[in-house]
VOBA-1610 file (N, C-alpha, C; in pm, whole numbers, padded with zeros to 5 digits, always signed):
BEGIN
Unk-03308+06851-08718Unk-03248+06853-08851Unk-03293+06725-08920Unk-03350+06616-08824Unk-03396+06492-08898Unk-03481+06451-08858Unk-03529+06320-08917Unk-03661+06267-08893Unk-03680+06220-08723Unk-03563+06191-08664Unk-03566+06125-08533Unk-03632+06199-08424Unk-03606+06359-08444Unk-03670+06444-08363Unk-03670+06568-08407Unk-03794+06637-08443Unk-03807+06763-08465Unk-03741+06863-08381Unk-03767+06846-08243Unk-03759+06968-08165Unk-03572+06933-08111Unk-03492+07027-08214Unk-03355+07069-08170Unk-03340+07143-08079Unk-03258+07098-07967Unk-03283+07213-07840Unk-03120+07249-07828Unk-03042+07181-07871Unk-02894+07238-07831Unk-02860+07364-07915Unk-02841+07468-07834Unk-02803+07582-07925Unk-02661+07593-07924Unk-02598+07661-08039Unk-02472+07723-08047Unk-02416+07772-07969Unk-02321+07697-07855Unk-02233+07803-07753Unk-02138+07880-07804Unk-02130+07974-07740Unk-02032+08090-07755Unk-01874+08066-07735Unk-01782+08139-07773Unk-01653+08100-07723Unk-01626+08017-07856Unk-01476+08011-07834Unk-01390+07928-07926Unk-01411+07775-07939Unk-01414+07702-08063Unk-01460+07581-08076Unk-01336+07471-08002Unk-01386+07375-07961Unk-01271+07265-07900Unk-01245+07181-07998Unk-01128+07107-07989Unk-01083+06999-08095Unk-01162+06888-08018Unk-01176+06794-08131Unk-01268+06669-08100Unk-01163+06583-08015Unk-01221+06546-07921Unk-01136+06411-07836Unk-01094+06298-07917Unk-01163+06268-08023Unk-01170+06182-08118Unk-01063+06175-08202Unk-01005+06294-08187Unk-00887+06350-08349Unk-00788+06206-08334Unk-00711+06184-08230Unk-00630+06063-08256Unk-00677+05948-08294Unk-00806+05928-08314Unk-00901+05787-08358Unk-00930+05783-08501Unk-00927+05946-08560Unk-01032+05921-08676Unk-00914+05870-08809Unk-00788+05852-08781Unk-00720+05781-08874Unk-00793+05652-08929Unk-00814+05549-08832Unk-00852+05431-08883Unk-00998+05419-08968Unk-01076+05531-08946Unk-01201+05563-09049Unk-01149+05609-09152Unk-01053+05704-09180Unk-01045+05781-09288Unk-00974+05643-09408Unk-00891+05559-09327Unk-00806+05458-09393Unk-00951+05356-09446Unk-01043+05329-09379Unk-01163+05238-09411Unk-01216+05302-09520Unk-01257+05439-09538Unk-01314+05488-09631Unk-01230+05517-09775Unk-01077+05517-09774Unk-00996+05522-09872Unk-00973+05392-09948Unk-00980+05293-09861Unk-00957+05170-09908Unk-01083+05061-09949Unk-01171+05141-09931Unk-01313+05070-09999Unk-01307+05026-10110Unk-01371+04907-10137Unk-01385+04822-10292Unk-01445+04926-10384Unk-01432+04904-10492Unk-01463+04969-10606Unk-01660+04976-10577Unk-01687+05112-10596Unk-01828+05117-10604Unk-01932+04995-10667Unk-01995+04941-10600Unk-02091+04851-10668Unk-02232+04915-10666Unk-02290+04876-10804Unk-02415+04913-10836Unk-02500+04924-10735Unk-02575+05025-10694Unk-02664+05071-10598Unk-02801+04953-10627Unk-02860+04916-10514Unk-02974+04832-10546Unk-03092+04899-10526Unk-03082+05041-10418Unk-03241+05108-10415Unk-03185+05214-10520Unk-03321+05236-10552Unk-03362+05367-10666Unk-03390+05475-10576Unk-03286+05601-10605Unk-03300+05728-10544Unk-03321+05826-10613Unk-03259+05794-10756Unk-03276+05875-10890Unk-03162+05996-10849Unk-03117+06097-10894Unk-02984+06200-10903Unk-03015+06269-10801Unk-02928+06304-10716Unk-02906+06438-10637Unk-02936+06578-10685Unk-02991+06668-10600Unk-03043+06758-10706Unk-02941+06860-10713Unk-02923+06937-10850Unk-02828+07001-10903Unk-02821+07154-10816Unk-02970+07150-10734Unk-02966+07300-10655Unk-02844+07303-10543Unk-02827+07219-10499Unk-02713+07177-10394Unk-02582+07260-10445Unk-02540+07261-10582Unk-02435+07339-10606Unk-02413+07477-10578Unk-02514+07561-10575Unk-02534+07699-10511Unk-02438+07693-10400Unk-02443+07617-10329Unk-02335+07631-10197Unk-02207+07554-10177Unk-02094+07590-10206Unk-01994+07530-10209Unk-01978+07429-10078Unk-01966+07310-10128Unk-01943+07200-10040Unk-01829+07214-09949Unk-01724+07262-09975Unk-01621+07257-09889Unk-01629+07403-09775Unk-01705+07487-09795Unk-01716+07578-09713Unk-01828+07534-09621Unk-01932+07461-09675Unk-02031+07402-09563Unk-01969+07314-09477Unk-01854+07199-09524Unk-01810+07130-09434Unk-01720+07166-09321Unk-01634+07298-09372Unk-01589+07355-09269Unk-01675+07418-09146Unk-01802+07470-09193Unk-01883+07549-09090Unk-01946+07424-09020Unk-01974+07298-09094Unk-02014+07216-08991Unk-01894+07131-08895Unk-01763+07165-08951Unk-01677+07126-08822Unk-01687+07209-08735Unk-01684+07321-08782Unk-01679+07403-08662Unk-01781+07396-08536Unk-01923+07386-08632Unk-02017+07395-08535Unk-02028+07232-08442Unk-01995+07133-08525Unk-01974+07020-08439Unk-01878+07035-08327Unk-01750+07127-08334Unk-01678+07096-08236Unk-01734+07203-08113Unk-01818+07280-08141Unk-01905+07371-08045Unk-01983+07293-07975Unk-02058+07206-08044Unk-02159+07106-07986Unk-02059+07012-07884Unk-01985+06941-07913Unk-01915+06877-07835Unk-01859+06960-07712Unk-01800+07087-07754Unk-01738+07154-07618Unk-01824+07204-07527Unk-01969+07244-07559Unk-02075+07272-07481Unk-02099+07137-07428Unk-02132+07048-07475Unk-02141+06886-07395Unk-02060+06877-07299Unk-01911+06899-07320Unk-01838+06866-07239Unk-01825+06946-07135Unk-01849+07063-07141Unk-01872+07187-07038Unk-01975+07109-06919Unk-02079+07051-06965Unk-02167+07007-06915Unk-02169+06867-06842Unk-02061+06801-06885Unk-02064+06694-06820Unk-02116+06598-06889Unk-02210+06618-07012Unk-02279+06534-07090Unk-02223+06437-07211Unk-02087+06483-07228Unk-02017+06403-07361Unk-01947+06275-07303Unk-02001+06183-07378Unk-01952+06068-07322Unk-01790+06013-07349Unk-01716+05947-07256Unk-01571+05943-07264Unk-01533+05851-07376Unk-01429+05844-07419Unk-01404+05735-07539Unk-01409+05613-07524Unk-01409+05571-07413Unk-01393+05434-07337Unk-01537+05366-07324Unk-01638+05490-07343Unk-01775+05439-07289Unk-01830+05340-07364Unk-01904+05242-07296Unk-01936+05138-07397Unk-02019+05186-07518Unk-02133+05268-07488Unk-02168+05311-07615Unk-02080+05366-07737Unk-02012+05456-07678Unk-01903+05524-07779Unk-01842+05411-07849Unk-01796+05297-07783Unk-01713+05206-07839Unk-01802+05108-07924Unk-01912+05103-07916Unk-02029+05031-08014Unk-02031+05098-08120Unk-02066+05226-08128Unk-02095+05303-08253Unk-01991+05312-08325Unk-01857+05331-08273Unk-01767+05356-08341Unk-01703+05241-08412Unk-01735+05146-08374Unk-01723+04997-08429Unk-01814+04999-08543Unk-01941+05010-08536Unk-02043+05030-08618Unk-02022+05114-08757Unk-01955+05242-08710Unk-01898+05326-08818Unk-01829+05278-08872Unk-01715+05195-08868Unk-01609+05117-08915Unk-01645+05030-09033Unk-01767+04976-08995Unk-01831+04887-09083Unk-01920+04931-09197Unk-01949+05102-09168Unk-02066+05118-09268Unk-01968+05219-09373Unk-01866+05297-09288Unk-01797+05403-09387Unk-01728+05340-09528Unk-01692+05203-09502Unk-01645+05188-09653Unk-01751+05171-09766Unk-01883+05165-09734Unk-01965+05161-09861Unk-02040+05277-09858Unk-01965+05414-09839Unk-02010+05553-09860Unk-01973+05586-09975Unk-01871+05567-09993Unk-01784+05613-10114Unk-01886+05635-10233Unk-01965+05501-10292Unk-02055+05491-10399Unk-02137+05595-10391Unk-02180+05652-10280Unk-02287+05786-10282Unk-02249+05904-10316Unk-02121+05909-10249Unk-02026+06059-10266Unk-01916+06047-10250Unk-01866+06101-10385Unk-01690+06078-10407Unk-01619+06146-10265Unk-01691+06285-10225Unk-01613+06354-10130Unk-01578+06291-10020Unk-01628+06162-09993Unk-01608+06065-09843Unk-01457+06084-09856Unk-01399+06060-09936Unk-01255+06022-09957Unk-01170+06121-09851Unk-01192+06231-09838Unk-01166+06367-09758Unk-01244+06394-09644Unk-01330+06298-09598Unk-01392+06331-09477Unk-01329+06292-09353Unk-01338+06374-09256Unk-01290+06314-09144Unk-01409+06257-09049Unk-01427+06143-09046Unk-01540+06104-08979Unk-01522+06098-08814Unk-01644+06138-08752Unk-01622+06136-08600Unk-01767+06086-08554Unk-01763+06011-08464Unk-01882+05962-08375Unk-01877+05992-08227Unk-01960+06030-08184Unk-01942+06103-08024Unk-02123+06058-08004Unk-02109+06021-07830Unk-02233+06029-07768Unk-02255+06122-07668Unk-02374+06182-07635Unk-02406+06287-07582Unk-02527+06232-07491Unk-02527+06252-07362Unk-02624+06238-07265Unk-02716+06339-07290Unk-02887+06274-07325Unk-02952+06356-07330Unk-03093+06269-07349Unk-03222+06324-07316Unk-03312+06242-07332Unk-03395+06241-07433Unk-03329+06331-07546Unk-03397+06329-07682Unk-03368+06229-07743Unk-03467+06163-07809Unk-03493+06040-07915Unk-03421+06115-08059Unk-03299+06106-08078Unk-03214+06191-08171Unk-03114+06132-08214Unk-03061+06162-08337Unk-02922+06108-08361Unk-02915+06225-08472Unk-02765+06268-08554Unk-02753+06316-08674Unk-02630+06305-08718Unk-02609+06324-08848Unk-02464+06359-08932Unk-02450+06456-08991Unk-02356+06563-08956Unk-02343+06684-09058Unk-02278+06664-09184Unk-02282+06748-09262Unk-02180+06743-09353Unk-02031+06700-09332Unk-01953+06637-09403Unk-01833+06609-09384Unk-01815+06464-09263Unk-01943+06403-09243Unk-01952+06306-09184Unk-01910+06320-09010Unk-01978+06424-08954Unk-01988+06443-08844Unk-02101+06385-08753Unk-02106+06269-08653Unk-02205+06216-08630Unk-02197+06200-08474Unk-02352+06214-08419Unk-02385+06236-08295Unk-02512+06146-08258Unk-02489+06069-08170Unk-02575+06008-08114Unk-02629+06044-07952Unk-02762+06088-07944Unk-02808+06079-07801Unk-02848+05972-07724Unk-02805+05965-07600Unk-02841+05838-07509Unk-03019+05800-07535Unk-03065+05904-07539Unk-03202+05889-07527Unk-03252+05788-07631Unk-03229+05791-07775Unk-03255+05697-07865Unk-03186+05566-07851Unk-03077+05548-07790Unk-03004+05428-07755Unk-03069+05353-07656Unk-03117+05428-07547Unk-03159+05377-07419Unk-03313+05363-07422Unk-03384+05454-07441Unk-03561+05481-07453Unk-03575+05372-07534Unk-03527+05356-07673Unk-03566+05244-07760Unk-03502+05118-07750Unk-03381+05100-07654Unk-03337+04969-07654Unk-03302+04919-07771Unk-03222+05001-07837Unk-03184+04969-07985Unk-03089+04816-07986Unk-03100+04751-08081Unk-03005+04662-08102Unk-02922+04710-08189Unk-02796+04633-08224Unk-02673+04679-08296Unk-02761+04692-08447Unk-02831+04614-08470Unk-02892+04609-08638Unk-02981+04747-08638Unk-03032+04760-08526Unk-03125+04901-08523Unk-03076+05020-08547Unk-02967+05015-08444Unk-02877+05117-08425Unk-02810+05145-08551Unk-02760+05067-08631Unk-02690+05065-08761Unk-02798+05118-08861Unk-02934+05125-08863Unk-03010+05161-08922Unk-03043+05326-08929Unk-03019+05342-08779Unk-03030+05499-08753Unk-02875+05548-08829Unk-02761+05480-08789Unk-02672+05552-08830Unk-02656+05565-09003Unk-02685+05450-09050Unk-02681+05438-09210Unk-02796+05569-09276Unk-02914+05585-09203Unk-03014+05682-09214Unk-02931+05825-09221Unk-02893+05851-09120Unk-02819+05968-09076Unk-02694+06034-09154Unk-02621+05905-09201Unk-02496+05928-09285Unk-02572+05949-09408Unk-02655+05883-09455Unk-02720+05916-09593Unk-02773+06047-09610Unk-02821+06109-09501Unk-02846+06279-09519Unk-02719+06332-09585Unk-02592+06285-09506Unk-02500+06362-09560Unk-02444+06336-09673Unk-02417+06216-09712Unk-02403+06182-09829Unk-02470+06231-09935Unk-02580+06231-09945Unk-02677+06299-10056Unk-02708+06430-10030Unk-02600+06515-09935Unk-02603+06633-09945Unk-02708+06704-09914Unk-02830+06681-09842Unk-02953+06720-09830Unk-02960+06870-09732Unk-02841+06856-09655Unk-02843+07003-09587Unk-02782+07115-09704Unk-02712+07061-09754Unk-02637+07159-09893Unk-02750+07209-09963Unk-02813+07118-09988Unk-02959+07134-10100Unk-03035+07228-10004Unk-03092+07148-09889Unk-03182+07272-09809Unk-03151+07408-09782Unk-03034+07452-09787Unk-02966+07542-09751Unk-02972+07638-09874Unk-02933+07591-09972Unk-02935+07629-10103Unk-03079+07718-10147Unk-03140+07599-10128Unk-03308+07667-10160Unk-03331+07741-10091Unk-03304+07752-09956Unk-03370+07838-09851Unk-03296+07982-09904Unk-03138+07997-09931Unk-03106+08105-09914Unk-03133+08159-10072Unk-03147+08094-10166Unk-03206+08143-10286Unk-03331+08198-10301Unk-03417+08126-10191Unk-03548+08196-10178Unk-03527+08314-10119Unk-03473+08332-10021Unk-03446+08431-09948Unk-03405+08582-10010Unk-03324+08571-10130Unk-03293+08682-10184Unk-03371+08668-10331Unk-03496+08588-10329Unk-03584+08649-10414Unk-03517+08593-10559Unk-03384+08517-10587Unk-03324+08529-10701Unk-03293+08642-10742Unk-03286+08758-10693Unk-03284+08905-10776Unk-03134+08901-10821Unk-03048+08813-10764Unk-02916+08871-10805Unk-02884+08824-10935Unk-02963+08706-10992Unk-02966+08660-11124Unk-02845+08585-11141Unk-02757+08644-11265Unk-02605+08619-11274Unk-02513+08603-11161Unk-02528+08725-11081Unk-02452+08730-10948Unk-02465+08595-10868Unk-02561+08533-10881Unk-02602+08412-10792Unk-02516+08312-10830Unk-02526+08307-10992Unk-02445+08210-11050Unk-02310+08193-11011Unk-02282+08319-10975Unk-02123+08354-10990Unk-02067+08266-10822Unk-02156+08255-10745Unk-02136+08168-10604Unk-02068+08239-10521Unk-02025+08368-10554Unk-01948+08469-10459Unk-02014+08458-10301Unk-02160+08559-10330Unk-02254+08581-10211Unk-02294+08427-10125Unk-02326+08314-10216Unk-02380+08205-10177Unk-02228+08154-10071Unk-02119+08162-10147Unk-02026+08088-10069Unk-02002+08167-09943Unk-02020+08320-09937Unk-02003+08383-09814Unk-02118+08362-09720Unk-02234+08336-09782Unk-02353+08281-09678Unk-02330+08165-09628Unk-02272+08046-09692Unk-02239+07934-09635Unk-02141+07926-09525Unk-02037+08020-09521Unk-01943+08020-09415Unk-02005+08068-09273Unk-02140+08076-09285Unk-02208+08162-09159Unk-02334+08034-09157Unk-02348+07915-09211Unk-02468+07866-09172Unk-02454+07747-09093Unk-02334+07711-09017Unk-02322+07613-08948Unk-02432+07597-08841Unk-02461+07729-08771Unk-02542+07728-08636Unk-02681+07667-08716Unk-02697+07659-08832Unk-02854+07608-08884Unk-02856+07488-08892Unk-02758+07416-08897Unk-02743+07261-08931Unk-02816+07183-08811Unk-02800+07243-08690Unk-02894+07156-08593Unk-03066+07180-08581Unk-03105+07275-08666Unk-03243+07305-08667Unk-03314+07272-08850Unk-03232+07237-08877Unk-03265+07227-09030Unk-03362+07109-09066Unk-03475+07149-09112Unk-03574+07064-09143Unk-03562+06969-09308Unk-03544+06845-09293Unk-03554+06790-09420Unk-03701+06770-09460Unk-03710+06738-09607Unk-03857+06734-09691Unk-03850+06588-09679Unk-03985+06563-09720Unk-03993+06404-09684Unk-03991+06333-09792Unk-03907+06359-09920Unk-03852+06305-10009Unk-03704+06281-09949Unk-03644+06389-09911Unk-03519+06363-09836Unk-03519+06242-09742Unk-03612+06227-09656Unk-03636+06149-09539Unk-03635+06012-09608Unk-03710+05989-09706Unk-03723+05877-09791Unk-03616+05803-09837Unk-03528+05905-09907Unk-03403+05884-09971Unk-03350+05846-09871Unk-03293+05900-09771Unk-03195+05848-09676Unk-03231+05732-09606Unk-03383+05691-09596Unk-03422+05553-09541Unk-03366+05481-09622Unk-03375+05486-09759Unk-03333+05373-09833Unk-03183+05368-09863Unk-03115+05490-09897Unk-02968+05491-09902Unk-02912+05391-09763Unk-02977+05472-09643Unk-02919+05424-09530Unk-02934+05240-09514Unk-03028+05223-09544Unk-03090+05070-09570Unk-02986+05009-09611Unk-02964+05030-09746Unk-02830+04978-09830Unk-02712+04979-09765Unk-02644+05089-09733Unk-02560+05072-09667Unk-02520+05021-09504Unk-02622+04991-09496Unk-02641+04922-09356Unk-02626+04765-09368Unk-02681+04747-09488Unk-02695+04579-09530Unk-02541+04549-09577Unk-02484+04645-09643Unk-02366+04593-09695Unk-02242+04595-09583Unk-02295+04668-09448Unk-02178+04658-09367Unk-02227+04524-09256Unk-02345+04418-09334Unk-02384+04310-09265Unk-02491+04312-09129Unk-02570+04420-09162Unk-02654+04466-09043Unk-02793+04408-09087Unk-02887+04362-09038Unk-03007+04282-09114Unk-03077+04388-09152Unk-03136+04370-09279Unk-03206+04468-09291Unk-03331+04489-09279Unk-03409+04372-09214Unk-03532+04363-09147Unk-03516+04457-09014Unk-03422+04504-08957Unk-03407+04593-08858Unk-03479+04727-08865Unk-03481+04796-09019Unk-03517+04884-09050Unk-03662+04892-09015Unk-03730+04793-09056Unk-03891+04779-08993Unk-03871+04779-08839Unk-03813+04699-08788Unk-03848+04696-08635Unk-03831+04843-08555Unk-03694+04918-08625Unk-03695+05035-08596Unk-03807+05134-08602Unk-03886+05114-08693Unk-03999+05226-08726Unk-04106+05191-08618Unk-04105+05042-08614Unk-04230+04997-08509Unk-04199+05083-08388Unk-04076+05046-08351Unk-04034+05113-08223Unk-04059+05259-08226Unk-04027+05334-08341Unk-04062+05479-08320Unk-04221+05508-08315Unk-04295+05443-08405Unk-04450+05456-08365Unk-04471+05434-08219Unk-04442+05300-08152Unk-04471+05307-08000Unk-04416+05416-07925Unk-04293+05440-07949Unk-04261+05581-07880Unk-04312+05703-07865Unk-04396+05718-08001Unk-04466+05839-08015Unk-04598+05819-07926Unk-04636+05719-07951Unk-04757+05656-07857Unk-04880+05743-07831Unk-04905+05880-07928Unk-04984+05951-07917Unk-04999+06005-07810Unk-04889+06035-07695Unk-04894+06108-07579Unk-04794+06244-07583Unk-04769+06304-07696Unk-04661+06398-07688Unk-04537+06350-07696Unk-04520+06249-07726Unk-04368+06205-07769Unk-04292+06263-07888Unk-04198+06193-07948Unk-04111+06258-08074Unk-04221+06317-08169Unk-04210+06433-08187Unk-04297+06512-08274Unk-04260+06479-08413Unk-04177+06416-08471Unk-04166+06402-08607Unk-04259+06351-08682Unk-04371+06270-08654Unk-04438+06185-08738Unk-04565+06303-08786Unk-04548+06422-08749Unk-04638+06531-08810Unk-04594+06589-08909Unk-04455+06602-08942Unk-04410+06666-09040Unk-04326+06584-09123Unk-04319+06460-09118Unk-04249+06365-09193Unk-04319+06246-09229Unk-04281+06147-09297Unk-04369+06062-09356Unk-04399+05974-09249Unk-04517+05931-09258Unk-04588+05869-09136Unk-04512+05707-09111Unk-04543+05670-09009Unk-04489+05518-08976Unk-04539+05435-09059Unk-04655+05412-09102Unk-04693+05326-09177Unk-04625+05327-09317Unk-04620+05449-09395Unk-04596+05464-09472Unk-04455+05436-09524Unk-04381+05461-09417Unk-04240+05430-09397Unk-04211+05307-09404Unk-04315+05238-09302Unk-04240+05105-09298Unk-04304+05012-09422Unk-04393+05081-09462Unk-04409+04980-09629Unk-04328+04997-09717Unk-04252+05137-09726Unk-04162+05157-09836Unk-04022+05076-09785Unk-03975+05073-09677Unk-03892+04990-09629Unk-03905+04852-09649Unk-04013+04788-09621Unk-04018+04636-09666Unk-04061+04605-09805Unk-04101+04694-09858Unk-04071+04704-10006Unk-03925+04668-10078Unk-03818+04735-09989Unk-03682+04757-10045Unk-03579+04667-09969Unk-03641+04599-09860Unk-03556+04488-09780Unk-03506+04391-09876Unk-03614+04330-09962Unk-03551+04215-10043Unk-03450+04264-10165Unk-03465+04373-10213Unk-03343+04417-10249Unk-03199+04426-10220Unk-03204+04434-10112Unk-03075+04447-10031Unk-03059+04327-09947Unk-03136+04210-09918Unk-03103+04127-09863Unk-03001+04035-09904Unk-02954+04021-10027Unk-02838+03948-10089Unk-02714+04025-10065Unk-02732+04138-10037Unk-02583+04257-09989Unk-02564+04207-09865Unk-02691+04194-09793Unk-02675+04142-09651Unk-02588+04009-09628Unk-02668+03915-09704Unk-02628+03798-09703Unk-02447+03756-09729Unk-02437+03813-09838Unk-02297+03844-09884Unk-02186+03883-09809Unk-02235+04004-09740Unk-02144+04075-09640Unk-02129+03963-09495Unk-02209+03901-09482Unk-02238+03813-09375Unk-02149+03676-09395Unk-02138+03642-09498Unk-02043+03528-09544Unk-01892+03597-09547Unk-01894+03708-09586Unk-01749+03774-09631Unk-01694+03785-09471
//
């Protein structure tokens, strides 16, 4: 689903989905999002979101993501790999989310209706992701193997949130489904009826979805700004990618470098944008 790791191994489990163990704790995140200050002018330039995404109804995809996320948690719980609410890493990441979520609305007004969730799954995968609707998961592999500082972990979270905020999954699925039917439906396609039906069954694809290089670059920059506004050090984005390159090490590590922007290219783009958001970071630190 994302640049952290191309190999998405979790399969959608069978059986009914389970309720999130964090349900009683979601209210504070919803409040944080709802009470955010008026959107400020973005400092990074990522252009307009693709209109192609409108072919897949956002509400339908978010419902599907909610169901898939619950299934992932249920499977992890059954295997004993879902970290409990009081686990230090869970507390750490949820505190991080509280600082980032208030700055999400300027990138997507739908955030006001999202029920954000953050969970940690024990796995060697160097990976993290955020489904449509704000469903976030971190694997212990990325936290432990890379020994992420809070600033670096915030860059990962901001990046994953950015994929959801910019609706990259919605766009990817719309393009793949439109291509799959060869656009032969013509006017029927624009009626959205069939696309809506398709979207309801797309949740199982969310964990294996591959984003484009442009999506990844966009998520890098939006995530950088969101994290900076949350008072996380912008330079940590560069440090993070240096760790990613070291983790790859040319020895069969994470395979994302073969299909996504290369480490050096990514670092150069981030370095060029760090100065644009440094004032936001300094202001957040003073606040």
